[in-house]
N, C-alpha and C positions, 0 to 999 in steps of 0.2 A: 715457655721455659718452666721447668719443674722447680719445686721447692726442695730444700735440703732433705725434707722428710720423704720425698719421692725416690731418693737415691738409696740403693742397698747399703747396708753397713759394711764397711771394709775395715778389717783389723789393721791398725797402723803398724808398719814394720820399721825396724831400724837396723841398720847394718854398720859395721865398723868400716874403716877405710879399705882394708884388704877384701872384705866381703863385697863391698860396692864395686871395687876394681874387677874382681873375678866375675861378678854378676854382669857387669857391662860388657866384659870380654865375651862371655857366653851369649848374651843377648845379641851382640853384634855378629858373632860367628854363626848363630843359628840360621842365618839367611843363606848359608852355603848349601842347604837342601837336605841336611841330615843332622842328627844330634851331634853335639860337639864332643869329640873324644878327649880323653885326658891328655893325650899326646899333643893335640892341637891347642889345648888350653896352655900347656906348659911351654909350647913354642912361642906363644904370644906374651904370656905373663912373665915378667922379669922377677920371679919369686923362686925360692928354693922348694924342692920337692916336698919336704915335710910341711911347709906352710900351705902349699897348694892342696895336698891330700887332707890335711886337718880342716882347712876351710871348706873344701868341697863336701866333706863328711858332715860338718856342722850345718852347712847351708841346706843340705839334703834332709838332715834330721829335723830341721826347723821348717821344712816345707817351702823353702825359697827356690829350690831346684828339684827337678826330678832326675832320677838316675836310672839308666838302663844299659843296654849293650848295643854297640854298633861295630859290626865286623870283628867280634870277639874281644873288643876292648871296652872298658868302662866309658860311658858317654853321659852327657848331662844336657839338660834343657831347662830354660826358665819356666817356672810353674805359672807365672803371672800371664804370660802370653799364650799359654796353652800349647804352644808348638811342641815342646819337649814331650809332654804327656801323649799327644796325638801320635807322634812318631813311634813311641814305644808300644802304644796300644795297637796301631796298625801293623807293626812288625809281628806282634804276638798272634794276630788273626791269620797270618799267612800260613 
């Protein structure tokens, strides 16, 4: 077992309640096999459109989410798991 000095530094992040809720929603839905669209997020999250859009923009600006496009619609993935970034990168290579 390694010591704490063996671990890479990770910037601590904090999220408010709404950010944590949307992040968990996206992280859960990512397993559907494609980036999570804005429509899919709104269908699950019981939040108004303004709150969803503002929170997604803020989380993307702070690097908590990655944003791309899926079938012509804004789509999001969690940056921590790397899934979102890989989906968007693979799609651009095609």
